[in-house]
Every structure is written in C-alpha cells, then in structure tokens.
N, C-alpha and C positions, 0 to 999 in steps of 0.2 A: 485434413484443414488445407484450405488455398490461403496461404498467408496473405499474398495480395488484395484478394477479394474481401477478407476480413480487415485489413488494414484501410482500405479504401472506403468500407462502411464507418469505421472508427473515426477517419479524419473528416469523413461527412457529418458526424453526429458530434463533433467538438468544436463544430464551427467554420470547416474548411482549413485547408492548409495555411491560409495566410493569417488563420488565428492562432498557430502554433509558434510559439517564441523559442522552446528549447524543448529535446527529445532525450530520453534515457530511460533506463531500464535497470530493475533489481532483479533478483532471482525468479520472481512471479509478476512483477508488476511493470506495466508501461507506463513511464513516468511523464506527462505533457505539461509544460509550464505554457500557459496560454495567456494570450493578451486580454481574452475577456471570458472568465468562468462562467458567465451567464448564458453564454452561447451553447453550453453543453447540454445536449438532449440525453439526461442521465437514463430515463426510462428506457428509451428506445436503443440506448448503448447497451444497456444491461441484458437485451434480447438478441444482440449480435451474437451469432454462433461462435464458440469458443471462447465469450468473454465470462468471467465468473463471477463479477461484480465491478461495482465503480465507486470511488469515492471522490468527492470533489471538494477540496479545501483551499491549502494553498496551491496545491498542484492537484491537476486532474488524473488520478491514478486508477489504471483500467488494468483490474487482475485478470490475468491470462493462466498462468500455471506455467507447464514445461514448454509450451511454444512461444514463450515470451520473446526470444532471441528472433525467431523468425518472423514473428509480428514487427518488432522493434526494426529489423534490418528492411522490412517493407515500407513501414511508415517512413523510416530514414531516406529510402528511395524516392518516396513520392514527395518529400520534402526537397530532396536536392532538383528534382525536376519540376519545382513549382514555377509558375509563370511571373515573371516580373511585373510589377503594377504597384498598386498602392495597397500597403500593409493594413491588416486591420488594427484600428486604432485601439490602443490599450486602455483598458478601464483601470480605475483607480484603484490601487492596491497598497494596503496599510504597510507602513515601514517593517513591522514585525513579520508581516508575512513575506516580504520581500527578503528580509534577513534568512528566514527559513528556508524558502527556496534556494537562494545562493548558497547556502551551507551544504544542503542535500544534494544539489547539482555538482559541487566540488568532490564532497566525499563518497556519494554513492559508486562512482565509477571506480574507484580505487580499491574496492575491496576484493573483484578477482584474483587482482596481483597480490595484494597483503595476504590475502586466504592461502593462496597458492603457495606463497613461500613459507608463511607460518606453519602449516600443514606438515609440509616437506620438512623444517626443522624440527616439529614435535616427532614424526616417524623418525627420524635420525637419533633424537635421544631415546626413543623406544627401543630401536635396534641396538644400542649402546647398552642400554639397561638390561636387555636380553642375552646382552654377550654375543650377538650376530655380526655387529660390525663396530669395531673398536674406535672411538673417537680419535685415536692417534694415528689411524690410518691415512693415507693421503687421499683413497677414494671418500672417506668420510669427510674429510675437510672441503674436498673439491664441491660435494653435494651441498655441505653446509654453507657455503660462498654462495651457491645458486638459491638456498633459500633466505640467506641473509640480503641479498640483493635489492628486493623490492622495498625493504625497511630503509636499507641504508640510503637508497635514491629515492626516499619517499618527497623530499623537495621537488624533485624534477616532475615527478607524477603529478603532484599538487600544481607545479606550473600549468602542466598541460591540461589539466581538467579547469583550473582557475581562468587560463586564457581562454579556453573553448566558450565557457560560459559568458565570458566577458566580450567575445568575439574579436581578440585583438591577435596580432601576429604570434603565433605559437612557438615558433622556433625563436624569435628575439625573446621572448618571455623565457624560455627555457635557456637561452644564452645567459640572461641576467641572473637566474637563480643558480647556475652551475658554478658560477663565481665563487658562491658561498663554500662549494664542496671540493675545490681545486685543492690538490693536496700542498701545493706550494701557498695556497692563500691560507690554509689551515695552520702550516707552519709558521707564517709570517706572524698570525694572530696569537698563536702559543709563545713566541719570542717577543712581543709587544710591538704591534705596528702602528703606525700613526698615517692621516690622509690629512694634507694640509695644514700641519701641526695639530691636528685632532686625534687623540688617542681613540683606536679601535677596540671594542672590547673583545676579549676572547672567549667567543661562543663556538661550541662544537654543533654546526648545523646539521650535521648528518641525522636523518631521521626526523628531523622537525618538520611541523605542518606550517604553523603561524608565520614564520619569518617569510616563507614563500608566498603564502596568501598575499601579506602586506606588500612585497616586492612587485608582484604581478598588478594587484590594485594601483599601486602607484606608476607602474611602466603604463599601464593602460590609459592614464592622465598624461604622461608624456607624449605617448605616442599620437594621442589626438592632437596635442598641442603642435608638435614638431611636423605632422602631415599637414597641419593646417598651414603653416608659414613657411615650409620648404618649399623651393622652385621645384615645377613638377620635372624638369631633365635632371635634378640632383636627388629627389625624394627617395629613390629606391635606395640609395645606401646613407643618404644623409640623415634621415630622420630616425632610423636603426641606430646609427653611431650615436646621434646625440641623446637619444633615449637610453642606451646603455652607458653613456658618459655622467647621466644624471641621477638614474635608477640606481646603479649599483653602489655608487659611493654614499648615498642616502639611505639605501638599504643597510650597508656595512656600519654606518654611523649611528642610525637610528631605530630604522624599523626592524632590522634583525633582531638586535638585543630585545625591543619591545615585543614582537613576536615571540621570543624565547621564553620570555616573561609569562606572557599570557598562557601558552602552552603549560608551562610549568605549573601557573596558578590555577588552571583549570583542573588538572589532575590533582594537585594538591586539596581543592576544596572538595571535590568528590571523595577523596578518600579520608579527608578529614570527617566528613559526614558519616562515612562507614565505621570511622573508629568509634564515634560517637553512638550510633545507632548498631552497629554489631550487624549481629545475623538477622536481625529485624529488618533492616533495610534491603537485604537480599530476599527475605521473604515476601516483603510487602511488593518489591518491584517484580519478583515471579508472579504474584496473584494478580496485578495489573496490566501484565503485558498481553493477555489476550485482547484488551482494549486498545493497547498501545499500537499494536501489531495490526489489527482490524482498521485503525485510522491512518496508519503510517507514520504516526508519530514516533516511533521507536528510533527511526533515521536520524534525529538530532542527538541521538547518543552515540554516533559513529566518531565525532569529533573527540569526545571524551576518549573513548576507546583508543583511537590512533592514539593521542596524546600520552595516554597511560602506557601503551606499548613502547612509543619512544623513549620516554623518561625512565620509567621502571623495568621495560622489558615483561611487564605482566599485567592481567587484569582482575579483579577480584570481585566484581559488582554485578554489572549488565552480564557478562557472557556466562557467569556460574548460574545467576538467575534465569537465563534463556534455556540452560540445558535442563533445567526441571520443570519448566514451561513445554518446551518442546516435546519432551517424552510424555507429560502429562495430556497433551494433545494426542499423541500417538496411543496413548492408552485408552482413551475414552473412543477413539476410532475402532481401536480393537475390539473392545465391548460391544458398542453397537453392531460391528460386524458379526458378533458372536450371537447376540441376542436379537436381531431385526430378523424379520420374515420377508421382508421387501427386497427383491432382488436388486432393486437401482440403488437402493440405500446400501445395501450390502457391498456392492461393487465401488460405489462412491467412498464408503468408509475404509475400506482396504486399502484402495488407492492412497487415500489421504494419510492414513495410519503410516504407510511405508514410507512417505515424502515426510511425513514430521519425525520419523526416525531418524532422517538423513538431516534435520536441521530446517526443513522448509513447511511453514505450518500455515501458510494460506489456503492452500486446499483443505485441510482440515477446519480451520477458523471458518470460511466462506461455505464449505460443503456440509458440515455436520455440525460444530459448536455453537455458531452464533444462530442456527435455526432449531436449536433443541436446548431450552433454558438450562434443565436440569443436567444436560450433558457440561453446559457452561459451569455451572454450580461444581461440579464434579474435577474440571480442570483446575480452578480456582482452590478448591482445597488442595489437591495433590500438588498443585506449584507451589503455593505457601508452604505446606509441610515440607515437600521435598528442598525448595529453595532454603527453608529455615536451617535444615540439616546441612546443608552445602555451606550455607554462611556460617552457622557453628564451628565448622570443621577448616573454616577460612580457605576454600579450595580456589586455586588460581587457575587462570587459562595463560597460555602463552601463544596463541594464535587468533587473528580476527577472522573468525569464520563461524558460520551458524553452528551451534552446538548440536551434536547428535552422536550417533553409535558410529557414523561413517567416519565421522571428526574426532573420536574422544581422545585421539592422542595428542590433542590440542591441552590436555590437561596433564601431560607427562612432564614432570618436573626434575631436573637432574640431580639436585641436592633434597628433594623429597618425595622418595618412592611412593609414600602414602596420598599424596595429593591426588593422583588417579583413581586410587581405590577408594576414596572417598568421594570422589566425583561419580564412580559406578554405583556405590551405594545409595547416594541422594538421587541418582537416577532412578535407581530400582525402587526407591521408596516412594517417590512421585509415580511412577508407574503404577504398582500394586495397589495404592491407597485410591488412585484415580480410576483404574481398572474395577475396584472392588464397588466404589461408590456409584460408578456409572450402572453397574449391574442391578444395585441396589434400589436406586431413585429413577433410573431412566425408564419411561414406558414408551412403547411404540404406540403413536396415535391409530385408534381402531379405524381400517379401510372401510369403505362401504360394501356392504354385503351384497353377493349377487343374487340371492334370491329377495324376493319381497320387494324389489325397487322397480320404479316404472322402467320399461322396456325401452331401451334407446332407439331399438328398431320401429317401435311404434311411434316414438315422438317424445321429446322433454318439451312441453311448454312452460315458457318464462315470462312471467307478468312483467307488468311497467314496472320500474323500480321508483317512478314517482308521478306525480300528477303533471299534465301540462301537454305541450305539444310534442309528438314523437317526429325525429328528423333522423336523414340517414347519417351514419358515422362520418360519411365522405363531406358532409357540410360542418363537421366541426371545425374551429378554427385553431386545431392544432395538429401539425404534420403529423406528428407519432400515431395519435387515433385516426385521422382521416385518412391517412395511407394504409392502414389497417395492419402496421408495422407489428402491433400487439396483438391483433386478431380481430375477427369480426364482432360487429355489436350494432347497436343502436345509440342514440341519444336523445334527452328530454330536455326540451326549455321547460323548466319548473314553475308552476303559478303556486306552489306552496312548499315550504322549507322541511320536507319530508323524504328519507328514502326508506324503502320497503324492499325486502327479501323477494326476490321473483319466484323462489322456489324453496321448497325445505333444503336444508342442508347444514354444514358446519363451516362456521366463521374460521377463516385462514389467519390473517393478520388484521389489525386495527392500527393505522398510522396515528403515531403520537399528535399529529396537527388536527385529527379526526375528519380530514377531507375526503380520505380514500381508505378502502379497504378491500379485501377479498374474500372468497368462501367457494367451498366444494360443494355442490349439490348433490342431493342423493342419486341423480342419474349419471354422475362422474363429470359433468361439466364445470371446468376452472373459470371462476368470474371475477372480474376486477371491477370496481365501482370507483368512480372518480367525479366529485363533486365542484365543479367549476374548473376553469383555466388559470392556471398559476396561482391559485388559491393557497398554496402551501406558504406564499409570501404573507399570508395572514396569521401565521403562526398559532393557528387553532382558534382565533376570535372567531366565534359566531358558530363553532361546530361542537355538536354534544352527542358522542357515540353513545348508543344505548346497549351495545353489546360489547363483549370482549372475546378475545381469542379461543378458539376451540369450543365456542358456544353452539348448541344445537339452535336452529330457528327454524320455523315454520313458514312457509308461503305466507306472504303478506303481512309478515310480521316486521315491526319498526325497527331500522338498522341504527339511523342517525337522524338528528334533527338539526337543521342550520337555518341561519339568520339570511333568508334570500335578501331581504332589504340591505343588510350590511355588505354583503358581497357585491350588489350593485353599487352602493355607495363607494365601495372600495376602487371602482374603476376595473372589476373583473367579469368574464363571463360567467353566469351562474349556471351553465349546461351542465346536466346530469349524464354522464357517460357510463355505459354497460358494456364490458368486452369480455368475448369468450377467449380465453386466451390459450386453451386447446382445441381451437375451432378446427384445426387440420383434421381432427378426429371425426367432425360432424359434416352434415349437409344442413346449412345455417339458412332458415327462410326468415325475413326479418318483415314485420307489418309496419312499414310506415306510411302508409295510406291514409290513415286515420289523422285527421286534422288535430283534435285533442282528444287525450285518455283520462280517464279516473283510475281510481285504483280498487280492485285490481280489472285489468285489461290484459289479453294476450298479446305480447309485441314479437315475440320471437319463437319459432318452433326448432328445435334440435333433432337430426335424426342420424343415426350412426351410419357414418360411410362403409359402403360394402367394398 
C-alpha cells in the first residue's frame, strides 16, 4: 500500500486539508475532527483501497486496520504542509458532540503509553508468581519503575494531549501541571501549605487526570488573555510567566481539588452501579460491545478506565467485558474459516480471528461479523455468557490495553492467583459457545453456479432500472458517481416512481432509508442502485422497498416504489443511478442514445474482459 496516495485520497474525500481540524488514530482507525462533516463523501471514501469502512458521527472515523499508523503519518504530513489561507468555516456542532470529541482527543493518544507500562507491570507480577524473577530483586524493581512511570506521570501526558487539542503552548502547559507533581510541592501539601493565607488541600496528584485537564483548560484562557495584552517585544517571556503565576495557584486552590473529586466520583459511580447490578452489568456490556466498537462509542469509556486505574489500581467492568467480546469475535471468525468454502472469505476470517485474539476486533467486525447477522448473533450470545461468568467471578484487570491472549497477563493479581485463572476460563467459555453457535446457525450464502447461467462471454444484458430518459453517468451531479469512482453505469431521469430489477439475481442489501440497494446478478455482475442525489436526508420518507436482503428476483421485478413528486418537492435531484461496482471485470457498453425508455428496454451490455 502506498500510504501517501491513500492519504491524499482520504483527505480529498473528507473535504480537503482545510476541513481537517484535528488528526489522531487508535489501533485501527484514523480519527479526523472536521470543521464540517457534511463534506465527507462517505460512499467514495469506503471505496478507497485500504479503507475497511467509514463511520461519521462526532468524528470522521476511517477504519484502516494494521496500516493505520502509516496512513496517519501521511495525513499528518499533508496537514503540516497545508497552504496558508482561509480555513473551512466550521459547521454548527452540538455541545454534546464537542465534549465527546474533546474527551476522545485527549484520552485516545494516552493508550499506547499506559498500555505499555501496564502490560510490563502485569508481566512482572507473572514472573514473580512463577518464581522466575523475585520482586525483591533490584532488576525487578527497576523494571517495575519503568512500568509505573506512565501512570505516575499521567498528569503530564494529559497536559500534552489537552494542550495539543486546544492548540496552546505545550511546554508551558506541561510546566504548569508539573508543579503538582514536584516532590517539594507534595511535601508542602502534606504538611499543610497555604497560599496568600488560603489553605491548600492535600491532594496526591500523581496518576490523576482531571486536575491536569482543568489546569490546561484554564491556562488556555490565560494564554489567550496575556498574548493579547502583552507588548510584542516582551510577549515571549511575559505571557508564559503571567500565565503560570495565575494558572498554578488557581489550580492548587480550586481546580486541582475539584478535578480530583470529579475523577473519584466517576470511578465511584461506575463501581456503585457494578455493585448493584453485579455480573449482569458485565454480561450486558459484553453483549453490546459489538455495536459500541463498530460506532466508535466505546472510546468515551476510557476516562472511566483511566480514573479507575488511577484511584483503585484496577478495573472490573469494561476490560473484563471486552475480554469476553474480543475472544467471541475471534471464535466466530475461526468457525467461519473452517466452515466457509469461499477462499476470499476464509482468508479474511483467519486474519480477523488472529487480530481479535490479540485484542483488535475491528477487522473481525467490519470484515465478518457485521456482514453476517447470524455470526453477530453468535458473538452476542458468547459475549453475554462469557462476560457473565467473568463478572460472576469478579475478575479484575490491572492494565489498560485491549484484552486478548497476547495481553492476558493484564489479569494477573499479586494477591489473587485465581484472577487470571477465571479470566482464562471466561475467555474459553466465550470462545467455545460462540464457535459452536456459529457452526450451528451460520450458513454460507449460495454462490451462483457456473453452469446454466448466461455466459459472460456472450454478454449480460441489463434492462433499464426505471422508465424515463437515459443519460450517461458522467452527467450525474454527484462526483462520486460521475467520476466513475464506484464503477461504470448509467442513470435514468425517471418519469415514474418505480425501480425494477435489470436482470435476474439476488438482492444483497437494502438501505434502511429505502433509497438504495445492491444486488448480484446471476451472471456475476455486482450492481448498486441509488434513487436520487442526497435523498438519504429524507430519512426514508417516500421510499417503499418491495424486496428484502437475500431475496431472489427476476428481471423486470419491482424492487422499490418511490414518491417522485415528494423527492422533487424536497429539492432533491430524483435521478436513478445504476452502477456495476465490479465493472473492472467486464467490458461495459452503455446505450444512452435513446432519449426515453420504457420498461423493459436494454440499456447496458456486459462482456467478460479477456
């Protein structure tokens, strides 16, 4: 994969480099905070080589997989070299969406450091438990300090990510937060310090998150204020000095104690709910994780996990539930690998299974689970049962990392050797139940047989999908279709609100909004139909699908009825588009010379490319 070429296509399809406000990534996704999400060409973006999927909600999440770091660096390089000029005006974003974006942008970059240190500490506990390296040895203590550093200096790491998000001076922000961790400052607070006759609360700021966030938020305002009013000749030192003089005392007096209570309160509330619901909470969370991960909404759980780790040194809800879910995803992929006869599906399933075993489930979700409902049902069942067992046994996690076999040492507890045993048993239970359930209920969709079908060499004739005037695809007022990004095809300016099957075949998917669907013809052509431009904004009003997924249809059969007048009245272009998405396999001949067509009428011929 050429990372720069892929990055350039992604940037172009999200509205250009000036539409990108913030760039980050997780283990599989490129996460872009955009000024205007409406500029994202999602359908075209999903067709970019190397892109596994796209989710646009608070952020634009481009699912890449294992190449995400290379793509992230390429996009970052493009952003660093952006031309100066007017920035894309920001669209109106709700306060809730801004808060979620802010939280994700701060906590997501922390995970590699916290995960690395946490796994190292868990491995040291395992080595001591096995008697291979005693915790009383100097080597063990040095390695333990290495593992402890990311969590101890978490306020400094948070200061960096928060300052980066707020676009303020990172080093001054770190300097302000570092005062909270100075040994001399900690000693003063313990002995009862005052500032201007006001008592300073004795708070242990090491490993705390929210005091650092509040500190940098306040510093951002002081920096803006003092940069505005400081003389230009003195600004380089005067503004930072005044900002520190104001920010640090306010933090010690008010913001620090407030942030400490926020962090403690968050962890306490979650654990209170866990105490009330018990193992049911873990089971339910494990069951809904496929949908949370698919939408990216599992990331707001990170602040709770970080706060729990900082306050209690352990976490007993989200990470244990994730273990059950991750192993269940691996199990369903392994089952499909063994049961499927499709070489491409087997390859995808095996790769996704290995990734899920290591705690990365996006390849399994987007490549297998979400495309096969019965596999998804098996994952939910296995996750709920495995998660319920893990919750029942009160399994605790001691490192913030994606749970899996590679990181199973995160469940090693120095004072409870049974903890990792129960984690392994819960994982095994989730695996076996999901694997067996998938073998029992998942069936591979039948592939079109080679014999008895129209020969692609003699040509596949496609009838007009609608009555009206046929036009070349290039005349459609949508760049995704007119540029041929999705494939070759034709369009019809309809005179009647009906979409017909252009050939015999099987329906692939039907959009919930009813404005689009896909099908596979008996001759092997993969077709997409799209009724109108931007009609997804009608939320299904005026569209009535007459077919369902996996339904066999005959040429000329009615697929969708739609209210032509309602589409036009709503201000949308009603053009009906038919695209052959695997057109690289065929020589496509489109008949767009006829000014008007009824139904049936041949509008395209496909011949196998030799």
